[in-house]
N, C-alpha and C positions, 0 to 999 in steps of 0.2 A: 464114844468119848464122853462119859458122864461126869458131871461136876457135883460135888457135895454142896448143899445149900445150908447156910447158917444164918440165923436171925440174931441181930444185935439186941441187947436188953431194951433199947428204946423202941425197936421195931416190935418186939414181943409185947411190950406195954401198949403200943399203938393198937396191935391186933386185939388185945384183951378188952379194949374199950369199944370195939365194934359190935354191931348186931351179928348174931350167929350166922344168918344167911350170907351176909357180906363177908364175914370171916371165912366161910367155906369157899366162896368164890375166889377170894384172894389167895387162900392156901393152895387151891388148884393151880392158879397162875404161878405162884412161887415154886411149887413142885415142878412145874414144866420148865422152869429156868435151869434145873439140873440137867435136863436133856438138851436144851438149846438156850444158852445164856444170852444169845443175841437174836431174839425172834424178829420177825419182819417189822413189828410195830415199835421196836426199841428206838429210843432217842438218847444221845449222849449228853450229859450235863456239862455245862461250861464251868460251873462253880467248883467242881471237884475232879481230881485226876482219876481217870479210868472209872468214872461213875456213870450210871445209866438209869433210865426210867422206863417202865412199861405201864400202860394204861389198863385198867380194868373197870370200865364204866366211869363213874365219877371219882374213882380212887386211883392213886398212883403208888407204885412200888419202886423205891429208890434203892439201888444196889451197886456194888463194886464187884469186879471180876478179877480174880488172881489166876491167870492162865497157867502159870508155872506150877502152882499147887492144886489146880483144878477145883477152886472154891468160888462160889457165888455168895457174897456177904450182903444180906439185906439190912440196911441201916435205918430206913424210915418207911412207914406205910401210913397212908392217910388220904383224906379227901383232898381233891385237887386244889381247893382254895386255901388249905391250911398246911399242907405237907412241906412246903418250901420255907416256912417261917423258921428263923433261927439257924439257917444253914450258912 
């Protein structure tokens, strides 16, 4: 049961600002969400409906899951100290 993974414009912009090594690390983690959108280390966010986060070192991937359409929508990516600002 594979999900398609989509990056929001803000998430794509966040990714472009990152160092290439960190970007590759995060892209591997994002791609893995297509196979398992709720991995063992997932945490549900209280601020948004059906929103989750996964950790990748000092970075966080924030996303929503649409189980009906089988889509994982990544809406923010960033350092743990900055990623929640403006939510």
